[in-house]
N, C-alpha and C positions, 0 to 999 in steps of 0.2 A: 793488197786489194788491187783489182784491176780497175780500170775506169768505168766500167759498167757497174760494178759493186759499188765504187765510190759515189758514183751518181744516185744509185738507189739508196744508200746510206743517208745522203744529204736530204733527199726528197722525203725519206721517212722521218727524219728529224724535224724537218719543216712541217710535216703533216701532224706531227705530234705537238706542234706549237713552240719549237725552239726558235729563238732569235738567231740571226746571223752570227752575232757575236758568241752566243753559246756554242753554236756549231763549230765556229773556227776555233774557240778556245779548247773544245773537246778533241778536235782534230790534232792540235798542237799537243795536248796532253798525250794522246794516243802515240804520236811520233816521238815526242821528246821525253815523256815521263816526268816532266816538271809539275811538281804539285800545285804551282800557282795557276795552272790551267785546268785542274781537276774539278769537274762539275760539282756544284754545291747542291744540297738537297733543297727542293722548293717546298715552302710551307703550303701543304695541301689541305690542312685542317680549316674548316670554316670558323669565322671569328664571330 
């Protein structure tokens, strides 16, 4: 990804409500493939 694409990617995740930690961990997962950084499903069901 070039810098423009990277910027849009981050801004899109922020707009979707991701935290900075979630964004950074996801980027680490993409680059490294390490499972510890893979995003976890969020509980979207109403309680």
